[in-house]
PyMOL Python script that loads the backbone (N, CA, C, O; Angstrom):
from pymol import cmd

cmd.read_pdbstr("""\
ATOM      1  N   MET A   1     142.330  56.073  73.996  1.00  0.00           N
ATOM      2  CA  MET A   1     143.298  55.299  74.693  1.00  0.00           C
ATOM      3  C   MET A   1     142.749  53.718  74.696  1.00  0.00           C
ATOM      4  O   MET A   1     143.485  52.739  74.569  1.00  0.00           O
ATOM      5  N   ALA A   2     141.382  53.682  74.860  1.00  0.00           N
ATOM      6  CA  ALA A   2     140.885  52.238  74.951  1.00  0.00           C
ATOM      7  C   ALA A   2     140.965  51.673  73.551  1.00  0.00           C
ATOM      8  O   ALA A   2     141.173  50.478  73.342  1.00  0.00           O
ATOM      9  N   GLU A   3     140.785  52.621  72.552  1.00  0.00           N
ATOM     10  CA  GLU A   3     140.932  52.178  71.140  1.00  0.00           C
ATOM     11  C   GLU A   3     142.248  51.819  70.762  1.00  0.00           C
ATOM     12  O   GLU A   3     142.371  50.908  69.943  1.00  0.00           O
ATOM     13  N   GLN A   4     143.346  52.433  71.262  1.00  0.00           N
ATOM     14  CA  GLN A   4     144.720  52.104  71.001  1.00  0.00           C
ATOM     15  C   GLN A   4     145.014  50.769  71.683  1.00  0.00           C
ATOM     16  O   GLN A   4     145.913  50.064  71.225  1.00  0.00           O
ATOM     17  N   GLU A   5     144.316  50.381  72.746  1.00  0.00           N
ATOM     18  CA  GLU A   5     144.644  49.160  73.472  1.00  0.00           C
ATOM     19  C   GLU A   5     143.921  47.954  72.788  1.00  0.00           C
ATOM     20  O   GLU A   5     144.216  46.781  73.018  1.00  0.00           O
ATOM     21  N   GLY A   6     142.844  48.402  71.834  1.00  0.00           N
ATOM     22  CA  GLY A   6     142.182  47.350  71.202  1.00  0.00           C
ATOM     23  C   GLY A   6     140.906  46.874  71.914  1.00  0.00           C
ATOM     24  O   GLY A   6     140.289  45.865  71.571  1.00  0.00           O
ATOM     25  N   ASP A   7     140.538  47.728  72.992  1.00  0.00           N
ATOM     26  CA  ASP A   7     139.339  47.301  73.699  1.00  0.00           C
ATOM     27  C   ASP A   7     138.086  47.969  73.095  1.00  0.00           C
ATOM     28  O   ASP A   7     137.677  49.070  73.461  1.00  0.00           O
ATOM     29  N   THR A   8     137.530  47.232  72.166  1.00  0.00           N
ATOM     30  CA  THR A   8     136.354  47.815  71.436  1.00  0.00           C
ATOM     31  C   THR A   8     135.071  47.896  72.203  1.00  0.00           C
ATOM     32  O   THR A   8     134.212  48.680  71.800  1.00  0.00           O
ATOM     33  N   GLU A   9     134.863  47.201  73.220  1.00  0.00           N
ATOM     34  CA  GLU A   9     133.748  47.286  74.124  1.00  0.00           C
ATOM     35  C   GLU A   9     133.863  48.574  74.855  1.00  0.00           C
ATOM     36  O   GLU A   9     132.939  49.386  74.897  1.00  0.00           O
ATOM     37  N   LYS A  10     135.050  48.752  75.447  1.00  0.00           N
ATOM     38  CA  LYS A  10     135.250  49.866  76.234  1.00  0.00           C
ATOM     39  C   LYS A  10     135.130  51.151  75.355  1.00  0.00           C
ATOM     40  O   LYS A  10     134.595  52.169  75.794  1.00  0.00           O
ATOM     41  N   THR A  11     135.623  51.069  74.160  1.00  0.00           N
ATOM     42  CA  THR A  11     135.615  52.162  73.192  1.00  0.00           C
ATOM     43  C   THR A  11     134.112  52.543  72.849  1.00  0.00           C
ATOM     44  O   THR A  11     133.769  53.721  72.748  1.00  0.00           O
ATOM     45  N   LYS A  12     133.259  51.508  72.680  1.00  0.00           N
ATOM     46  CA  LYS A  12     131.937  51.664  72.273  1.00  0.00           C
ATOM     47  C   LYS A  12     131.130  52.195  73.538  1.00  0.00           C
ATOM     48  O   LYS A  12     130.212  53.002  73.392  1.00  0.00           O
ATOM     49  N   SER A  13     131.471  51.756  74.661  1.00  0.00           N
ATOM     50  CA  SER A  13     130.764  52.218  75.918  1.00  0.00           C
ATOM     51  C   SER A  13     131.191  53.771  76.244  1.00  0.00           C
ATOM     52  O   SER A  13     130.362  54.547  76.719  1.00  0.00           O
ATOM     53  N   LEU A  14     132.360  54.121  75.995  1.00  0.00           N
ATOM     54  CA  LEU A  14     132.782  55.447  76.212  1.00  0.00           C
ATOM     55  C   LEU A  14     132.174  56.422  75.129  1.00  0.00           C
ATOM     56  O   LEU A  14     131.886  57.584  75.413  1.00  0.00           O
ATOM     57  N   GLY A  15     131.988  55.865  73.827  1.00  0.00           N
ATOM     58  CA  GLY A  15     131.409  56.635  72.676  1.00  0.00           C
ATOM     59  C   GLY A  15     129.864  56.911  73.130  1.00  0.00           C
ATOM     60  O   GLY A  15     129.344  58.016  72.973  1.00  0.00           O
ATOM     61  N   GLU A  16     129.181  55.795  73.710  1.00  0.00           N
ATOM     62  CA  GLU A  16     127.815  56.011  74.058  1.00  0.00           C
ATOM     63  C   GLU A  16     127.639  57.064  75.064  1.00  0.00           C
ATOM     64  O   GLU A  16     126.802  57.962  74.974  1.00  0.00           O
ATOM     65  N   LYS A  17     128.538  56.896  76.103  1.00  0.00           N
ATOM     66  CA  LYS A  17     128.500  57.854  77.217  1.00  0.00           C
ATOM     67  C   LYS A  17     128.743  59.411  76.756  1.00  0.00           C
ATOM     68  O   LYS A  17     128.166  60.392  77.226  1.00  0.00           O
ATOM     69  N   LEU A  18     129.701  59.398  75.757  1.00  0.00           N
ATOM     70  CA  LEU A  18     129.942  60.715  75.194  1.00  0.00           C
ATOM     71  C   LEU A  18     128.780  61.274  74.512  1.00  0.00           C
ATOM     72  O   LEU A  18     128.491  62.466  74.611  1.00  0.00           O
ATOM     73  N   GLN A  19     128.086  60.416  73.802  1.00  0.00           N
ATOM     74  CA  GLN A  19     126.829  60.761  73.022  1.00  0.00           C
ATOM     75  C   GLN A  19     125.775  61.349  73.984  1.00  0.00           C
ATOM     76  O   GLN A  19     125.129  62.367  73.738  1.00  0.00           O
ATOM     77  N   GLU A  20     125.663  60.568  75.158  1.00  0.00           N
ATOM     78  CA  GLU A  20     124.588  60.819  76.037  1.00  0.00           C
ATOM     79  C   GLU A  20     124.941  62.240  76.773  1.00  0.00           C
ATOM     80  O   GLU A  20     124.074  63.071  77.042  1.00  0.00           O
ATOM     81  N   LEU A  21     126.160  62.383  77.026  1.00  0.00           N
ATOM     82  CA  LEU A  21     126.586  63.658  77.701  1.00  0.00           C
ATOM     83  C   LEU A  21     126.271  64.789  76.676  1.00  0.00           C
ATOM     84  O   LEU A  21     125.615  65.761  77.050  1.00  0.00           O
ATOM     85  N   GLU A  22     126.712  64.691  75.414  1.00  0.00           N
ATOM     86  CA  GLU A  22     126.290  65.777  74.438  1.00  0.00           C
ATOM     87  C   GLU A  22     124.825  65.948  74.271  1.00  0.00           C
ATOM     88  O   GLU A  22     124.327  67.073  74.218  1.00  0.00           O
ATOM     89  N   GLU A  23     124.105  64.833  74.186  1.00  0.00           N
ATOM     90  CA  GLU A  23     122.589  65.110  74.185  1.00  0.00           C
ATOM     91  C   GLU A  23     122.046  65.949  75.465  1.00  0.00           C
ATOM     92  O   GLU A  23     121.230  66.867  75.382  1.00  0.00           O
ATOM     93  N   ARG A  24     122.626  65.487  76.633  1.00  0.00           N
ATOM     94  CA  ARG A  24     122.302  66.115  77.781  1.00  0.00           C
ATOM     95  C   ARG A  24     122.571  67.659  77.838  1.00  0.00           C
ATOM     96  O   ARG A  24     121.774  68.506  78.239  1.00  0.00           O
ATOM     97  N   ALA A  25     123.889  67.878  77.345  1.00  0.00           N
ATOM     98  CA  ALA A  25     124.308  69.300  77.195  1.00  0.00           C
ATOM     99  C   ALA A  25     123.426  70.045  76.212  1.00  0.00           C
ATOM    100  O   ALA A  25     123.086  71.202  76.460  1.00  0.00           O
ATOM    101  N   ASP A  26     123.052  69.438  75.130  1.00  0.00           N
ATOM    102  CA  ASP A  26     122.136  70.153  74.333  1.00  0.00           C
ATOM    103  C   ASP A  26     120.715  70.402  74.891  1.00  0.00           C
ATOM    104  O   ASP A  26     120.124  71.450  74.636  1.00  0.00           O
ATOM    105  N   GLN A  27     120.147  69.377  75.695  1.00  0.00           N
ATOM    106  CA  GLN A  27     118.898  69.690  76.351  1.00  0.00           C
ATOM    107  C   GLN A  27     119.017  70.842  77.404  1.00  0.00           C
ATOM    108  O   GLN A  27     118.130  71.686  77.535  1.00  0.00           O
ATOM    109  N   LEU A  28     120.134  70.826  78.127  1.00  0.00           N
ATOM    110  CA  LEU A  28     120.425  71.835  79.095  1.00  0.00           C
ATOM    111  C   LEU A  28     120.527  73.127  78.441  1.00  0.00           C
ATOM    112  O   LEU A  28     120.032  74.106  79.000  1.00  0.00           O
ATOM    113  N   ASP A  29     121.172  73.255  77.210  1.00  0.00           N
ATOM    114  CA  ASP A  29     121.402  74.512  76.565  1.00  0.00           C
ATOM    115  C   ASP A  29     119.957  74.947  76.122  1.00  0.00           C
ATOM    116  O   ASP A  29     119.663  76.135  76.252  1.00  0.00           O
ATOM    117  N   LYS A  30     119.093  74.122  75.640  1.00  0.00           N
ATOM    118  CA  LYS A  30     117.859  74.463  75.166  1.00  0.00           C
ATOM    119  C   LYS A  30     117.115  75.070  76.401  1.00  0.00           C
ATOM    120  O   LYS A  30     116.598  76.181  76.283  1.00  0.00           O
ATOM    121  N   GLN A  31     117.044  74.415  77.525  1.00  0.00           N
ATOM    122  CA  GLN A  31     116.368  74.927  78.765  1.00  0.00           C
ATOM    123  C   GLN A  31     116.970  76.317  79.081  1.00  0.00           C
ATOM    124  O   GLN A  31     116.278  77.302  79.336  1.00  0.00           O
ATOM    125  N   ARG A  32     118.298  76.308  79.041  1.00  0.00           N
ATOM    126  CA  ARG A  32     118.935  77.698  79.415  1.00  0.00           C
ATOM    127  C   ARG A  32     118.428  78.745  78.365  1.00  0.00           C
ATOM    128  O   ARG A  32     118.086  79.848  78.791  1.00  0.00           O
ATOM    129  N   THR A  33     118.361  78.503  77.138  1.00  0.00           N
ATOM    130  CA  THR A  33     117.869  79.387  76.051  1.00  0.00           C
ATOM    131  C   THR A  33     116.453  79.872  76.356  1.00  0.00           C
ATOM    132  O   THR A  33     116.079  81.044  76.305  1.00  0.00           O
ATOM    133  N   LYS A  34     115.646  78.697  76.713  1.00  0.00           N
ATOM    134  CA  LYS A  34     114.178  79.136  77.026  1.00  0.00           C
ATOM    135  C   LYS A  34     114.147  80.036  78.172  1.00  0.00           C
ATOM    136  O   LYS A  34     113.478  81.063  78.061  1.00  0.00           O
ATOM    137  N   GLY A  35     114.748  79.812  79.214  1.00  0.00           N
ATOM    138  CA  GLY A  35     114.813  80.466  80.437  1.00  0.00           C
ATOM    139  C   GLY A  35     115.226  81.902  80.116  1.00  0.00           C
ATOM    140  O   GLY A  35     114.533  82.807  80.581  1.00  0.00           O
ATOM    141  N   LEU A  36     116.220  82.175  79.416  1.00  0.00           N
ATOM    142  CA  LEU A  36     116.799  83.527  79.029  1.00  0.00           C
ATOM    143  C   LEU A  36     115.739  84.174  78.002  1.00  0.00           C
ATOM    144  O   LEU A  36     115.533  85.387  78.023  1.00  0.00           O
ATOM    145  N   SER A  37     115.143  83.406  77.196  1.00  0.00           N
ATOM    146  CA  SER A  37     114.112  83.991  76.444  1.00  0.00           C
ATOM    147  C   SER A  37     112.910  84.562  77.167  1.00  0.00           C
ATOM    148  O   SER A  37     112.378  85.637  76.888  1.00  0.00           O
ATOM    149  N   ALA A  38     112.535  83.719  78.138  1.00  0.00           N
ATOM    150  CA  ALA A  38     111.433  84.160  79.067  1.00  0.00           C
ATOM    151  C   ALA A  38     111.805  85.308  79.882  1.00  0.00           C
ATOM    152  O   ALA A  38     110.932  86.148  80.097  1.00  0.00           O
ATOM    153  N   ILE A  39     113.063  85.482  80.406  1.00  0.00           N
ATOM    154  CA  ILE A  39     113.550  86.503  81.129  1.00  0.00           C
ATOM    155  C   ILE A  39     113.591  87.795  80.116  1.00  0.00           C
ATOM    156  O   ILE A  39     113.077  88.842  80.512  1.00  0.00           O
ATOM    157  N   ARG A  40     114.088  87.748  79.045  1.00  0.00           N
ATOM    158  CA  ARG A  40     114.247  88.797  78.035  1.00  0.00           C
ATOM    159  C   ARG A  40     112.858  89.260  77.692  1.00  0.00           C
ATOM    160  O   ARG A  40     112.660  90.462  77.519  1.00  0.00           O
ATOM    161  N   TYR A  41     111.907  88.406  77.584  1.00  0.00           N
ATOM    162  CA  TYR A  41     110.468  88.767  77.221  1.00  0.00           C
ATOM    163  C   TYR A  41     109.943  89.460  78.422  1.00  0.00           C
ATOM    164  O   TYR A  41     109.351  90.520  78.221  1.00  0.00           O
ATOM    165  N   CYS A  42     110.060  89.050  79.588  1.00  0.00           N
ATOM    166  CA  CYS A  42     109.571  89.806  80.807  1.00  0.00           C
ATOM    167  C   CYS A  42     110.213  91.223  80.961  1.00  0.00           C
ATOM    168  O   CYS A  42     109.591  92.217  81.333  1.00  0.00           O
ATOM    169  N   ILE A  43     111.452  91.190  80.648  1.00  0.00           N
ATOM    170  CA  ILE A  43     112.146  92.512  80.751  1.00  0.00           C
ATOM    171  C   ILE A  43     111.620  93.512  79.739  1.00  0.00           C
ATOM    172  O   ILE A  43     111.313  94.666  80.041  1.00  0.00           O
ATOM    173  N   CYS A  44     111.540  93.016  78.558  1.00  0.00           N
ATOM    174  CA  CYS A  44     110.990  93.830  77.467  1.00  0.00           C
ATOM    175  C   CYS A  44     109.555  94.342  77.708  1.00  0.00           C
ATOM    176  O   CYS A  44     109.225  95.505  77.478  1.00  0.00           O
ATOM    177  N   ARG A  45     108.686  93.348  78.208  1.00  0.00           N
ATOM    178  CA  ARG A  45     107.308  93.784  78.629  1.00  0.00           C
ATOM    179  C   ARG A  45     107.251  94.904  79.839  1.00  0.00           C
ATOM    180  O   ARG A  45     106.413  95.801  79.926  1.00  0.00           O
ATOM    181  N   ALA A  46     108.204  94.677  80.640  1.00  0.00           N
ATOM    182  CA  ALA A  46     108.210  95.600  81.844  1.00  0.00           C
ATOM    183  C   ALA A  46     108.676  96.974  81.190  1.00  0.00           C
ATOM    184  O   ALA A  46     108.054  97.979  81.534  1.00  0.00           O
ATOM    185  N   MET A  47     109.600  97.091  80.379  1.00  0.00           N
ATOM    186  CA  MET A  47     110.157  98.273  79.863  1.00  0.00           C
ATOM    187  C   MET A  47     108.951  98.935  79.047  1.00  0.00           C
ATOM    188  O   MET A  47     108.622 100.105  79.239  1.00  0.00           O
ATOM    189  N   TYR A  48     108.363  98.159  78.188  1.00  0.00           N
ATOM    190  CA  TYR A  48     107.256  98.700  77.419  1.00  0.00           C
ATOM    191  C   TYR A  48     106.191  99.374  78.291  1.00  0.00           C
ATOM    192  O   TYR A  48     105.752 100.505  78.081  1.00  0.00           O
ATOM    193  N   GLU A  49     105.781  98.477  79.399  1.00  0.00           N
ATOM    194  CA  GLU A  49     104.802  99.117  80.327  1.00  0.00           C
ATOM    195  C   GLU A  49     105.242 100.372  80.971  1.00  0.00           C
ATOM    196  O   GLU A  49     104.441 101.294  81.124  1.00  0.00           O
ATOM    197  N   LEU A  50     106.559 100.463  81.385  1.00  0.00           N
ATOM    198  CA  LEU A  50     107.017 101.617  82.109  1.00  0.00           C
ATOM    199  C   LEU A  50     107.057 102.848  80.991  1.00  0.00           C
ATOM    200  O   LEU A  50     106.774 104.013  81.270  1.00  0.00           O
ATOM    201  N   MET A  51     107.424 102.422  79.795  1.00  0.00           N
ATOM    202  CA  MET A  51     107.560 103.572  78.758  1.00  0.00           C
ATOM    203  C   MET A  51     105.980 104.008  78.587  1.00  0.00           C
ATOM    204  O   MET A  51     105.731 105.212  78.521  1.00  0.00           O
ATOM    205  N   CYS A  52     105.024 103.150  78.522  1.00  0.00           N
ATOM    206  CA  CYS A  52     103.662 103.629  78.399  1.00  0.00           C
ATOM    207  C   CYS A  52     103.166 104.426  79.573  1.00  0.00           C
ATOM    208  O   CYS A  52     102.435 105.395  79.368  1.00  0.00           O
ATOM    209  N   MET A  53     103.510 104.085  80.769  1.00  0.00           N
ATOM    210  CA  MET A  53     103.160 104.816  81.857  1.00  0.00           C
ATOM    211  C   MET A  53     103.837 106.224  81.876  1.00  0.00           C
ATOM    212  O   MET A  53     103.232 107.235  82.234  1.00  0.00           O
ATOM    213  N   CYS A  54     105.105 106.215  81.474  1.00  0.00           N
ATOM    214  CA  CYS A  54     105.703 107.515  81.383  1.00  0.00           C
ATOM    215  C   CYS A  54     105.122 108.402  80.294  1.00  0.00           C
ATOM    216  O   CYS A  54     105.036 109.615  80.483  1.00  0.00           O
ATOM    217  N   THR A  55     104.769 107.905  79.295  1.00  0.00           N
ATOM    218  CA  THR A  55     104.099 108.645  78.112  1.00  0.00           C
ATOM    219  C   THR A  55     102.729 109.212  78.651  1.00  0.00           C
ATOM    220  O   THR A  55     102.386 110.378  78.454  1.00  0.00           O
ATOM    221  N   LEU A  56     101.999 108.321  79.327  1.00  0.00           N
ATOM    222  CA  LEU A  56     100.732 108.785  79.857  1.00  0.00           C
ATOM    223  C   LEU A  56     100.937 109.863  80.829  1.00  0.00           C
ATOM    224  O   LEU A  56     100.223 110.866  80.803  1.00  0.00           O
ATOM    225  N   LYS A  57     101.861 109.708  81.672  1.00  0.00           N
ATOM    226  CA  LYS A  57     102.072 110.779  82.716  1.00  0.00           C
ATOM    227  C   LYS A  57     102.390 112.017  82.073  1.00  0.00           C
ATOM    228  O   LYS A  57     101.873 113.059  82.477  1.00  0.00           O
ATOM    229  N   VAL A  58     103.334 112.005  80.938  1.00  0.00           N
ATOM    230  CA  VAL A  58     103.751 113.275  80.370  1.00  0.00           C
ATOM    231  C   VAL A  58     102.475 113.895  79.572  1.00  0.00           C
ATOM    232  O   VAL A  58     102.295 115.113  79.535  1.00  0.00           O
ATOM    233  N   SER A  59     101.630 112.998  78.957  1.00  0.00           N
ATOM    234  CA  SER A  59     100.553 113.407  78.272  1.00  0.00           C
ATOM    235  C   SER A  59      99.471 114.008  79.410  1.00  0.00           C
ATOM    236  O   SER A  59      98.856 115.056  79.211  1.00  0.00           O
ATOM    237  N   PHE A  60      99.351 113.356  80.399  1.00  0.00           N
ATOM    238  CA  PHE A  60      98.384 113.813  81.488  1.00  0.00           C
ATOM    239  C   PHE A  60      98.869 115.235  81.829  1.00  0.00           C
ATOM    240  O   PHE A  60      98.112 116.205  81.793  1.00  0.00           O
ATOM    241  N   SER A  61     100.256 115.312  82.182  1.00  0.00           N
ATOM    242  CA  SER A  61     100.782 116.522  82.730  1.00  0.00           C
ATOM    243  C   SER A  61     100.543 117.756  81.637  1.00  0.00           C
ATOM    244  O   SER A  61     100.181 118.875  82.000  1.00  0.00           O
ATOM    245  N   LEU A  62     100.773 117.428  80.364  1.00  0.00           N
ATOM    246  CA  LEU A  62     100.508 118.413  79.284  1.00  0.00           C
ATOM    247  C   LEU A  62      99.173 118.822  79.178  1.00  0.00           C
ATOM    248  O   LEU A  62      98.860 119.986  78.925  1.00  0.00           O
ATOM    249  N   SER A  63      98.201 117.717  79.402  1.00  0.00           N
ATOM    250  CA  SER A  63      96.723 118.036  79.367  1.00  0.00           C
ATOM    251  C   SER A  63      96.366 118.999  80.427  1.00  0.00           C
ATOM    252  O   SER A  63      95.645 119.972  80.206  1.00  0.00           O
ATOM    253  N   CYS A  64      96.957 118.677  81.769  1.00  0.00           N
ATOM    254  CA  CYS A  64      96.502 119.554  82.897  1.00  0.00           C
ATOM    255  C   CYS A  64      97.126 120.851  82.725  1.00  0.00           C
ATOM    256  O   CYS A  64      96.572 121.838  83.208  1.00  0.00           O
ATOM    257  N   SER A  65      98.266 120.964  82.060  1.00  0.00           N
ATOM    258  CA  SER A  65      98.886 122.324  81.861  1.00  0.00           C
ATOM    259  C   SER A  65      97.975 123.179  80.913  1.00  0.00           C
ATOM    260  O   SER A  65      97.755 124.380  81.074  1.00  0.00           O
ATOM    261  N   TYR A  66      97.487 122.419  79.928  1.00  0.00           N
ATOM    262  CA  TYR A  66      96.588 123.131  78.878  1.00  0.00           C
ATOM    263  C   TYR A  66      95.235 123.528  79.541  1.00  0.00           C
ATOM    264  O   TYR A  66      94.672 124.580  79.241  1.00  0.00           O
ATOM    265  N   ILE A  67      94.748 122.675  80.426  1.00  0.00           N
ATOM    266  CA  ILE A  67      93.543 122.889  81.057  1.00  0.00           C
ATOM    267  C   ILE A  67      93.718 124.099  81.953  1.00  0.00           C
ATOM    268  O   ILE A  67      92.885 125.005  81.979  1.00  0.00           O
ATOM    269  N   ASN A  68      94.814 124.093  82.683  1.00  0.00           N
ATOM    270  CA  ASN A  68      95.015 125.178  83.685  1.00  0.00           C
ATOM    271  C   ASN A  68      95.153 126.554  83.043  1.00  0.00           C
ATOM    272  O   ASN A  68      94.668 127.590  83.497  1.00  0.00           O
ATOM    273  N   GLU A  69      95.901 126.430  81.891  1.00  0.00           N
ATOM    274  CA  GLU A  69      96.169 127.734  81.066  1.00  0.00           C
ATOM    275  C   GLU A  69      94.752 128.161  80.495  1.00  0.00           C
ATOM    276  O   GLU A  69      94.476 129.358  80.568  1.00  0.00           O
ATOM    277  N   ARG A  70      93.865 127.327  79.954  1.00  0.00           N
ATOM    278  CA  ARG A  70      92.591 127.633  79.462  1.00  0.00           C
ATOM    279  C   ARG A  70      91.772 128.214  80.474  1.00  0.00           C
ATOM    280  O   ARG A  70      91.126 129.227  80.206  1.00  0.00           O
ATOM    281  N   ASN A  71      91.720 127.671  81.656  1.00  0.00           N
ATOM    282  CA  ASN A  71      90.938 128.135  82.869  1.00  0.00           C
ATOM    283  C   ASN A  71      91.570 129.496  83.415  1.00  0.00           C
ATOM    284  O   ASN A  71      90.806 130.317  83.924  1.00  0.00           O
ATOM    285  N   ARG A  72      92.716 129.722  83.343  1.00  0.00           N
ATOM    286  CA  ARG A  72      93.329 130.992  83.699  1.00  0.00           C
ATOM    287  C   ARG A  72      92.932 132.066  82.767  1.00  0.00           C
ATOM    288  O   ARG A  72      92.674 133.194  83.189  1.00  0.00           O
ATOM    289  N   GLN A  73      92.872 131.749  81.476  1.00  0.00           N
ATOM    290  CA  GLN A  73      92.517 132.703  80.430  1.00  0.00           C
ATOM    291  C   GLN A  73      90.974 133.109  80.651  1.00  0.00           C
ATOM    292  O   GLN A  73      90.587 134.276  80.597  1.00  0.00           O
ATOM    293  N   ARG A  74      90.196 132.076  80.890  1.00  0.00           N
ATOM    294  CA  ARG A  74      88.711 132.269  81.265  1.00  0.00           C
ATOM    295  C   ARG A  74      88.569 133.132  82.241  1.00  0.00           C
ATOM    296  O   ARG A  74      87.788 134.073  82.096  1.00  0.00           O
ATOM    297  N   ASN A  75      89.256 132.979  83.344  1.00  0.00           N
ATOM    298  CA  ASN A  75      89.134 133.746  84.639  1.00  0.00           C
ATOM    299  C   ASN A  75      89.555 135.139  84.316  1.00  0.00           C
ATOM    300  O   ASN A  75      88.907 136.094  84.744  1.00  0.00           O
ATOM    301  N   VAL A  76      90.583 135.286  83.600  1.00  0.00           N
ATOM    302  CA  VAL A  76      90.939 136.754  83.218  1.00  0.00           C
ATOM    303  C   VAL A  76      89.895 137.494  82.391  1.00  0.00           C
ATOM    304  O   VAL A  76      89.627 138.669  82.640  1.00  0.00           O
ATOM    305  N   VAL A  77      89.303 136.815  81.408  1.00  0.00           N
ATOM    306  CA  VAL A  77      88.178 137.181  80.512  1.00  0.00           C
ATOM    307  C   VAL A  77      87.005 137.643  81.483  1.00  0.00           C
ATOM    308  O   VAL A  77      86.510 138.768  81.424  1.00  0.00           O
ATOM    309  N   ARG A  78      86.637 136.724  82.324  1.00  0.00           N
ATOM    310  CA  ARG A  78      85.494 136.985  83.147  1.00  0.00           C
ATOM    311  C   ARG A  78      85.834 138.072  84.157  1.00  0.00           C
ATOM    312  O   ARG A  78      84.976 138.919  84.404  1.00  0.00           O
ATOM    313  N   ALA A  79      86.952 138.111  84.726  1.00  0.00           N
ATOM    314  CA  ALA A  79      87.398 139.373  85.543  1.00  0.00           C
ATOM    315  C   ALA A  79      87.402 140.600  84.783  1.00  0.00           C
ATOM    316  O   ALA A  79      86.953 141.578  85.382  1.00  0.00           O
ATOM    317  N   GLU A  80      87.794 140.767  83.640  1.00  0.00           N
ATOM    318  CA  GLU A  80      87.777 141.864  82.903  1.00  0.00           C
ATOM    319  C   GLU A  80      86.342 142.274  82.459  1.00  0.00           C
ATOM    320  O   GLU A  80      86.033 143.462  82.371  1.00  0.00           O
ATOM    321  N   LEU A  81      85.499 141.294  82.188  1.00  0.00           N
ATOM    322  CA  LEU A  81      83.981 141.491  81.921  1.00  0.00           C
ATOM    323  C   LEU A  81      83.397 142.105  83.156  1.00  0.00           C
ATOM    324  O   LEU A  81      82.663 143.086  83.040  1.00  0.00           O
ATOM    325  N   ALA A  82      83.685 141.571  84.392  1.00  0.00           N
ATOM    326  CA  ALA A  82      83.113 141.999  85.653  1.00  0.00           C
ATOM    327  C   ALA A  82      83.574 143.429  85.993  1.00  0.00           C
ATOM    328  O   ALA A  82      82.838 144.196  86.613  1.00  0.00           O
ATOM    329  N   LEU A  83      84.830 143.777  85.567  1.00  0.00           N
ATOM    330  CA  LEU A  83      85.179 145.125  85.913  1.00  0.00           C
ATOM    331  C   LEU A  83      84.656 146.151  84.928  1.00  0.00           C
ATOM    332  O   LEU A  83      84.565 147.322  85.297  1.00  0.00           O
ATOM    333  N   LYS A  84      84.332 145.822  83.791  1.00  0.00           N
ATOM    334  CA  LYS A  84      83.564 146.716  82.794  1.00  0.00           C
ATOM    335  C   LYS A  84      82.116 146.775  83.250  1.00  0.00           C
ATOM    336  O   LYS A  84      81.537 147.860  83.199  1.00  0.00           O
ATOM    337  N   VAL A  85      81.492 145.705  83.687  1.00  0.00           N
ATOM    338  CA  VAL A  85      80.078 145.821  84.252  1.00  0.00           C
ATOM    339  C   VAL A  85      80.084 146.818  85.516  1.00  0.00           C
ATOM    340  O   VAL A  85      79.219 147.680  85.672  1.00  0.00           O
ATOM    341  N   ILE A  86      81.103 146.615  86.357  1.00  0.00           N
ATOM    342  CA  ILE A  86      81.183 147.461  87.520  1.00  0.00           C
ATOM    343  C   ILE A  86      81.327 148.895  87.180  1.00  0.00           C
ATOM    344  O   ILE A  86      80.664 149.750  87.767  1.00  0.00           O
ATOM    345  N   GLU A  87      82.226 149.195  86.191  1.00  0.00           N
ATOM    346  CA  GLU A  87      82.556 150.585  85.823  1.00  0.00           C
ATOM    347  C   GLU A  87      81.254 151.145  85.163  1.00  0.00           C
ATOM    348  O   GLU A  87      80.892 152.277  85.484  1.00  0.00           O
ATOM    349  N   SER A  88      80.539 150.429  84.271  1.00  0.00           N
ATOM    350  CA  SER A  88      79.409 150.925  83.815  1.00  0.00           C
ATOM    351  C   SER A  88      78.269 151.318  84.734  1.00  0.00           C
ATOM    352  O   SER A  88      77.544 152.307  84.622  1.00  0.00           O
ATOM    353  N   VAL A  89      78.235 150.332  85.700  1.00  0.00           N
ATOM    354  CA  VAL A  89      77.211 150.659  86.808  1.00  0.00           C
ATOM    355  C   VAL A  89      77.593 151.904  87.557  1.00  0.00           C
ATOM    356  O   VAL A  89      76.727 152.725  87.858  1.00  0.00           O
ATOM    357  N   LEU A  90      78.874 152.078  87.874  1.00  0.00           N
ATOM    358  CA  LEU A  90      79.318 153.236  88.543  1.00  0.00           C
ATOM    359  C   LEU A  90      79.074 154.564  87.662  1.00  0.00           C
ATOM    360  O   LEU A  90      78.637 155.608  88.148  1.00  0.00           O
ATOM    361  N   CYS A  91      79.381 154.407  86.424  1.00  0.00           N
ATOM    362  CA  CYS A  91      79.211 155.550  85.506  1.00  0.00           C
ATOM    363  C   CYS A  91      77.725 155.988  85.533  1.00  0.00           C
ATOM    364  O   CYS A  91      77.390 157.173  85.518  1.00  0.00           O
ATOM    365  N   LEU A  92      76.912 155.012  85.573  1.00  0.00           N
ATOM    366  CA  LEU A  92      75.511 155.344  85.441  1.00  0.00           C
ATOM    367  C   LEU A  92      75.043 155.968  86.713  1.00  0.00           C
ATOM    368  O   LEU A  92      74.095 156.751  86.659  1.00  0.00           O
ATOM    369  N   ARG A  93      75.621 155.694  87.860  1.00  0.00           N
ATOM    370  CA  ARG A  93      75.165 156.335  89.068  1.00  0.00           C
ATOM    371  C   ARG A  93      75.634 157.673  89.353  1.00  0.00           C
ATOM    372  O   ARG A  93      75.080 158.409  90.170  1.00  0.00           O
ATOM    373  N   SER A  94      76.711 158.004  88.643  1.00  0.00           N
ATOM    374  CA  SER A  94      77.405 159.250  88.788  1.00  0.00           C
ATOM    375  C   SER A  94      76.667 160.381  88.093  1.00  0.00           C
ATOM    376  O   SER A  94      77.125 161.524  88.118  1.00  0.00           O
TER     377      SER A  94
END
""", "prot")
cmd.dss("prot")
cmd.show_as("cartoon", "prot")
cmd.util.cbc("prot")
cmd.orient("prot")
């Protein structure tokens, strides 16, 4: 509108203001993008750590199950051995 009226100073001033606003918008967009990138990084890091903790928990649980089963089998073998010893001792006394 200022250009149509022939006001070159006003046209130049408005052009400079427009340029400043565009530069400011670019700066704000870069800051927003940095903020989002930081948030995205934190979320990904937290998800990775949670996944690792869950994996460790499952692994630990499986290890405990294996150890418990192994111990149960050992106890059964020891009990059977003890019964055989008792039987042999009783047979010798008879």
